[in-house]
C-alpha positions in Angstrom: -16.8 -56.1 39.3 -13.7 -56.7 37.9 -14.1 -56.1 33.8 -12.9 -58.7 31.4 -9.9 -56.5 30.5 -8.2 -57.0 33.9 -6.3 -54.4 36.1 -6.7 -50.4 34.8 -3.2 -50.2 36.8 -2.0 -52.2 34.0 -0.8 -50.8 30.7 -2.5 -51.5 27.9 -5.9 -50.7 29.0 -7.9 -47.6 28.9 -9.2 -44.6 30.8 -12.4 -45.1 29.3 -13.1 -48.3 30.2 -12.8 -48.8 34.2 -11.4 -52.2 35.9 -13.9 -51.6 38.8 -17.4 -50.8 38.5 -21.1 -52.2 40.0 -22.1 -55.2 38.6 -25.5 -54.6 40.0 -27.8 -54.4 37.2 -31.4 -52.7 36.9 -32.5 -53.7 33.3 -30.6 -56.0 30.9 -30.3 -52.8 28.8 -28.9 -50.1 31.3 -25.0 -51.2 31.1 -23.1 -49.1 28.5 -22.7 -50.9 25.0 -19.1 -50.4 24.7 -18.5 -53.0 27.7 -20.4 -55.7 25.7 -17.6 -57.9 24.2 -18.6 -59.0 20.6 -16.6 -62.5 19.0 -16.8 -63.0 15.3 -17.1 -66.2 14.9 -14.7 -67.9 12.1 -16.8 -68.4 8.8 -16.8 -69.2 5.3 -16.7 -66.2 2.9 -20.4 -65.0 1.6 -23.8 -64.0 3.2 -25.0 -66.0 6.3 -28.5 -65.9 7.2 -30.7 -68.5 8.3 -33.4 -68.1 5.5 -31.5 -70.2 2.8 -33.9 -72.9 3.2 -36.8 -74.8 5.5 -33.6 -77.0 6.9 -31.7 -73.8 8.2 -34.4 -72.2 9.9 -35.8 -74.9 11.7 -31.8 -75.6 12.8 -31.5 -71.8 13.7 -35.2 -71.9 15.9 -33.3 -75.2 17.1 -30.0 -73.1 18.6 -32.0 -70.4 19.9 -33.2 -72.6 22.9 -29.8 -74.7 22.8 -27.8 -73.6 26.1 -24.0 -72.7 26.1 -22.8 -70.0 24.1 -24.3 -68.5 20.5 -23.1 -69.9 17.4 -24.4 -67.6 14.9 -26.3 -64.6 14.2 -29.4 -63.3 12.2 -26.8 -62.0 9.3 -23.4 -62.1 8.8 -21.1 -61.6 6.4 -17.2 -62.0 5.6 -15.0 -61.1 2.8 -12.0 -61.1 4.3 -10.5 -58.7 5.9 -14.2 -57.6 6.5 -16.4 -59.0 8.5 -19.8 -58.0 10.4 -22.7 -59.3 12.2 -26.4 -58.1 12.5 -28.3 -59.5 15.6 -31.8 -59.0 16.7 -33.3 -58.3 20.3 -36.7 -58.2 21.9 -37.6 -58.0 25.2 -39.9 -57.7 28.3 -39.0 -56.1 31.5 -41.8 -56.2 34.1 -41.0 -53.5 37.1 -43.4 -53.7 40.7 -42.7 -50.8 43.1 -44.6 -49.1 45.6 -46.1 -46.5 43.7 -47.0 -48.5 40.9 -46.4 -51.5 38.6 -45.7 -51.4 34.9 -43.8 -52.9 32.5 -41.3 -51.8 29.1 -41.9 -53.6 25.8 -38.8 -53.1 23.5 -36.9 -54.7 20.1 -33.6 -53.4 18.9 -30.9 -54.4 16.8 -27.2 -54.8 17.3 -24.3 -54.5 14.5 -20.7 -55.3 14.7 -18.0 -55.0 12.0 -14.5 -55.2 11.7 -11.7 -54.4 8.7 -8.7 -56.2 9.7 -7.5 -55.6 13.5 -7.7 -52.1 12.6 -11.0 -50.4 12.0 -14.3 -51.5 14.1 -17.9 -50.4 14.1 -20.7 -50.8 16.4 -24.0 -49.8 16.6 -26.8 -50.6 19.2 -30.5 -49.1 19.3 -33.9 -49.9 20.7 -37.3 -49.1 21.1 -39.7 -49.5 23.1 -42.9 -48.6 25.1 -44.0 -48.5 29.0 -47.3 -49.7 29.9 -49.4 -49.9 33.3 -48.5 -46.8 35.9 -46.9 -44.4 33.9 -46.1 -41.9 36.4 -44.3 -44.6 38.1 -42.7 -45.5 35.0 -41.6 -41.7 34.1 -38.9 -42.6 37.7 -37.3 -46.0 35.7 -33.9 -45.4 35.1 -34.1 -46.3 31.1 -36.0 -42.7 31.1 -32.5 -40.8 31.2 -33.2 -38.2 28.4 -36.2 -37.7 26.0 -39.5 -39.7 26.2 -43.1 -39.1 24.8 -45.8 -39.6 26.9 -49.1 -40.7 25.6 -52.4 -41.6 26.9 -51.6 -45.4 27.9 -48.2 -45.7 27.6 -44.3 -43.8 27.5 -42.4 -44.5 24.0 -38.8 -44.3 24.1 -35.6 -45.4 22.1 -32.0 -45.3 22.5 -29.0 -45.5 20.0 -25.2 -45.8 20.9 -22.3 -47.0 18.7 -19.0 -46.2 17.7 -16.7 -46.0 14.7 -12.9 -46.2 15.6 -9.2 -46.6 14.6 -7.7 -49.1 16.3 -3.9 -49.8 16.7 -1.4 -51.6 19.4 -1.8 -48.8 21.9 -3.1 -46.3 20.0 -7.2 -45.4 18.9 -9.1 -42.7 17.6 -12.9 -42.6 17.4 -16.0 -40.9 17.0 -19.4 -42.3 18.5 -21.9 -41.9 21.0 -21.9 -43.3 24.6 -21.0 -42.9 28.4 -18.1 -43.7 30.3 -17.0 -44.1 33.7 -13.9 -42.6 34.5 -12.0 -43.8 37.5 -12.7 -46.8 39.1 -15.8 -46.9 41.5 -18.8 -49.8 42.5 -21.2 -46.8 44.1 -20.4 -44.0 41.2 -17.3 -42.8 39.9 -17.1 -38.9 41.5 -14.8 -37.7 38.3 -17.1 -38.5 35.3 -20.2 -40.7 36.2 -22.1 -43.2 32.6 -25.3 -43.0 35.0 -26.5 -40.5 32.2 -28.1 -40.5 28.3 -25.8 -41.4 25.8 -23.4 -38.3 24.3 -21.9 -37.8 21.0 -18.0 -38.0 21.2 -14.7 -37.8 19.8 -11.8 -39.7 22.1 -8.7 -40.7 21.3 -5.9 -42.5 23.1 -2.0 -43.2 23.3 0.1 -45.1 25.4 4.1 -44.4 24.7 6.1 -46.4 27.2 5.5 -45.4 31.0 2.9 -42.7 29.8 -0.6 -43.2 28.4 -2.6 -40.0 26.8 -6.2 -39.7 27.0 -8.6 -36.9 25.4 -12.3 -36.4 24.8 -14.9 -34.1 23.6 -18.0 -34.3 23.8 -21.9 -32.9 23.2 -24.3 -32.7 25.8 -27.5 -31.7 26.0 -28.6 -28.9 28.2 -30.9 -29.2 31.4 -33.5 -26.2 29.9 -34.1 -24.3 27.8 -33.2 -20.5 27.6 -36.7 -18.2 26.2 -35.0 -15.5 23.8 -37.9 -15.4 21.3 -41.3 -13.7 21.5 -42.4 -17.5 19.8 -43.1 -19.8 23.1 -42.7 -22.9 20.5 -39.6 -22.0 19.4 -38.2 -21.3 23.1 -39.5 -24.9 24.0 -36.6 -25.9 21.5 -34.0 -23.7 22.3 -31.7 -25.8 23.9 -28.4 -24.0 24.4 -24.9 -25.9 23.2 -23.4 -27.7 25.9 -20.1 -29.6 25.6 -17.7 -31.8 28.0 -13.7 -31.9 27.5 -12.0 -34.0 29.4 -8.0 -34.8 29.1 -5.8 -37.8 31.4 -2.1 -38.1 31.6 -1.5 -41.4 33.3 1.7 -42.6 34.4 3.5 -46.7 35.2 6.4 -46.4 37.6 5.9 -50.0 38.2 3.8 -52.6 36.5 1.4 -52.7 39.2 1.2 -49.1 39.9 -0.7 -46.2 37.9 -0.8 -42.6 38.8 -3.1 -40.2 36.9 -4.2 -36.9 37.0 -6.5 -35.0 34.7 -9.3 -32.3 33.8 -13.0 -31.7 32.5 -14.2 -28.7 31.7 -18.3 -27.9 31.1 -19.3 -25.0 29.0 -21.6 -24.1 26.4 -23.7 -21.5 24.4 -21.1 -20.8 22.2 -19.5 -22.9 19.2 -16.6 -25.7 19.9 -14.0 -23.9 21.4 -10.6 -24.9 20.0 -8.9 -23.8 23.6 -10.3 -27.2 24.5 -8.8 -29.0 21.7 -5.3 -28.2 23.1 -4.4 -31.3 24.5 -0.9 -30.2 25.5 -2.6 -27.2 27.8 -3.8 -26.6 31.3 -7.1 -25.9 30.6 -7.7 -24.6 34.0 -5.4 -21.2 33.0 -7.1 -21.4 30.1 -10.7 -21.0 31.4 -9.2 -18.0 33.2 -8.5 -16.3 30.0 -11.4 -16.8 28.8 -13.2 -14.9 31.7 -13.9 -17.7 34.1 -17.2 -18.4 32.2 -16.7 -22.3 32.1 -17.1 -24.9 34.7 -13.9 -26.6 35.8 -12.6 -29.5 37.5 -9.1 -31.0 38.6 -9.0 -34.6 39.5 -6.4 -37.1 40.3 -5.8 -40.7 41.9 -4.0 -43.7 41.8 -4.4 -47.5 41.4 -2.1 -50.0 42.9 -2.3 -53.9 42.2 -1.5 -55.6 45.4 -0.1 -59.4 45.8 -3.2 -61.6 45.8 -4.6 -59.8 42.4 -6.3 -57.1 44.8 -6.9 -53.8 43.4 -6.4 -50.8 45.8 -7.7 -47.3 44.2 -8.0 -43.9 45.4 -9.1 -40.8 43.3 -9.8 -37.0 44.3 -11.8 -34.4 42.4 -11.2 -30.5 42.9 -14.2 -28.4 41.2 -13.3 -25.1 42.9 -10.7 -24.3 45.4 -8.4 -21.1 47.1 -5.2 -22.2 47.7 -5.3 -19.3 51.0 -8.5 -20.9 52.0 -7.7 -24.4 51.2 -7.8 -25.8 55.4 -10.8 -23.1 56.0 -14.5 -24.1 55.3 -15.2 -21.7 52.5 -17.9 -22.8 50.6 -15.6 -22.9 47.4 -13.8 -25.4 49.0 -15.5 -28.0 46.4 -13.6 -31.4 46.5 -14.6 -35.2 46.4 -12.6 -38.2 48.0 -12.8 -42.0 47.2 -11.1 -44.8 47.7 -11.7 -48.5 47.6 -10.3 -52.0 47.5 -11.3 -54.8 45.2 -10.5 -58.4 45.6 -10.8 -62.1 44.3 -12.3 -64.5 47.1 -12.1 -68.0 45.3 -14.4 -67.2 42.1 -15.8 -64.5 44.0 -14.8 -60.4 44.1 -15.6 -58.6 46.9 -15.3 -54.4 47.1 -15.6 -51.7 49.6 -15.6 -48.2 49.1 -15.7 -44.9 50.9 -17.0 -41.8 49.3 -16.8 -38.4 51.0 -17.9 -35.4 48.7 -18.8 -31.3 50.2 -21.3 -29.4 49.6 -21.6 -27.6 46.2 -19.4 -29.7 44.4 -20.3 -29.7 40.8 -22.8 -26.6 41.7 -22.4 -24.0 38.9 -24.4 -20.8 37.8 -25.8 -21.4 34.4 -27.8 -23.7 32.6 -25.1 -24.6 29.9 -22.0 -25.1 32.8 -24.3 -26.7 35.2 -21.9 -30.7 35.3 -24.9 -32.5 34.5 -26.2 -33.9 31.0 -30.0 -34.0 30.0 -31.1 -33.5 34.1 -28.6 -36.3 35.1 -25.3 -35.3 37.1 -22.4 -36.0 35.8 -20.5 -36.1 38.9 -20.9 -38.5 42.1 -24.8 -40.2 41.3 -25.9 -40.1 45.2 -25.3 -35.9 45.0 -23.2 -33.5 47.3 -22.6 -32.8 51.3 -22.4 -36.6 51.6 -20.6 -39.7 52.8 -21.1 -43.1 51.5 -20.2 -46.9 52.0 -20.8 -49.1 50.1 -19.6 -53.0 50.0 -20.3 -55.0 46.5 -20.2 -59.2 46.3 -20.1 -60.5 43.0 -20.9 -64.3 43.4 -21.3 -66.6 40.3 -23.2 -69.2 42.0 -23.2 -71.8 38.9 -21.9 -71.4 35.7 -25.1 -69.6 34.1 -26.2 -68.0 37.4 -24.5 -64.8 38.8 -25.4 -62.8 42.0 -24.4 -59.1 42.3 -25.2 -57.7 45.1 -24.9 -53.9 46.7 -25.2 -52.6 50.2 -24.6 -48.9 51.0 -24.9 -46.6 53.9 -25.4 -43.1 53.8 -25.1 -40.2 55.6 -26.5 -36.6 54.1 -26.9 -32.6 54.6 -29.8 -30.9 52.4 -27.8 -28.1 51.9 -25.3 -28.0 49.0 -26.2 -31.3 47.7 -27.5 -31.2 44.4 -25.6 -29.6 41.0 -28.4 -28.0 40.4 -27.4 -25.2 43.0 -27.0 -21.9 41.5 -24.2 -20.4 44.0 -24.1 -17.5 42.7 -28.2 -16.9 44.1 -27.4 -19.0 47.6 -24.4 -16.7 48.7 -24.9 -13.5 46.8 -22.7 -10.6 47.6 -21.0 -13.0 50.0 -19.1 -15.3 47.6 -15.8 -14.4 49.1 -16.4 -15.3 52.7 -19.2 -17.4 53.0 -18.7 -20.8 54.9 -20.3 -24.3 54.0 -19.9 -27.3 56.9 -20.2 -31.0 56.7 -23.8 -32.1 56.6 -25.2 -28.4 56.7 -29.1 -28.5 56.7 -31.3 -30.9 57.4 -29.6 -33.9 58.1 -30.5 -38.0 57.1 -29.4 -41.2 57.0 -30.2 -44.1 54.3 -29.5 -47.6 53.5 -30.0 -49.2 50.6 -29.5 -52.8 49.2 -29.2 -53.8 45.7 -29.2 -57.3 44.2 -29.4 -58.8 40.9 -29.2 -62.4 39.6 -28.2 -62.9 35.8 -29.5 -66.3 34.0 -28.3 -66.7 30.8 -31.0 -69.6 30.4 -30.2 -70.5 26.6 -28.1 -69.2 23.9 -30.1 -66.8 23.1 -32.1 -66.0 26.0 -31.1 -64.0 29.3 -33.2 -63.6 32.2 -32.8 -60.8 34.9 -34.3 -60.9 38.7 -33.6 -57.6 40.6 -34.7 -56.2 43.7 -33.8 -52.4 44.9 -34.8 -51.4 48.8 -34.0 -48.2 49.7 -34.9 -46.7 53.5 -34.6 -43.4 54.4 -37.9 -42.5 56.1 -39.2 -45.6 55.2 -38.4 -48.5 53.3 -39.4 -48.1 49.3 -38.9 -51.3 47.2 -38.2 -51.9 43.8 -38.5 -55.8 41.9 -37.8 -56.3 38.1 -37.9 -59.7 35.9 -36.3 -59.0 32.7 -36.3 -61.4 29.5 -34.5 -60.9 26.4 -34.2 -62.5 23.1 -31.1 -61.8 20.7 -30.2 -63.7 17.9 
């Protein structure tokens, strides 16, 4: 639950790397690659690989099955101050589901390089195929974007990476990835990372007791626009779509952070220079652009308590009217989230409460939906929902880690989706219509998610996961995954 970088409420960290996030994993491929910590081992200058001699090949094969930390990569190069490592990976994940069973066989590579301590480069790619029950496989969490289905398998690949300049408390980077903004174990109400990767430009600077963070990214629209006579062209005519984010963090005391920011989703036009201005109030800018984009304003606090516990809270305002803020007007769209994470011996425990009003994240055009490639960028469990989650991260032994999360949710069926077009729903009543908590058909659900990570040897990982969800009845998903990397 706590990242190796420590508390986000302490200076010197990054807005784009939350301290508190769920450690429950559904796949060995599911975590964003920017969370991966690469260690550049000290080596003599020159090119290093295992194919120098039969003896070297034998030693590498022997190392592949040793316990402990990895000692070498498939390919490494050192020329001070430059260092680069290439790793290959391969694996298989077997999923057992109530609808049907399937497996995912894949291969890939990871490249990490740096020049001095300032320039960094990383690239992560994998390609694989699902076999078995393909209808069930189409609901796998790894299928978060484009894929191709054939008669007997589903083909999937993914690429993420970054090239950046880092110096002291400043950085500028261009890459492809996904980020969670704000601390959370059930999913961020501001910007969640349970989506496909997207191209981004981000920058961050820390000056005294302030930190400024900025990102502009290219998104995939959720559907095409039919504007041509040729249906083949229309099937590929996705409108341009972007998201921009800026945040100011304030550290009045060593263990306390206050932050406020904005996000805007816009599209069907080229990149808008208005949203490259880091020092403006974008909500006002958006009004001057004829109120056609999707704005979200947010803020929060992180505070480190005695005993290294971290208390956090955040609010996201999707839309509101000052004169109607305490009424039941449907346009009072907001989300609230608060939690605490604290160590208990070697373990970490966390509790979190989240409440999201109906129609939060909803908008009215394809290219302004708060989404990316058919997945929500807002709270992953939707709107018109109350969620209570508890997570425990327990190291059972040095190389065996148990992560488990238990959640209870109460839902209302009206205004629960980012796909709702409120101009269709409230046509002619935009200024008068009301919406109430848990409107529509009410339901409750329980979810238990657990994963056990076992770094079996220096270059092998084994993951066992279990996910059970009860709405009307229980649905279960069990995954057994193995990965080799060298």
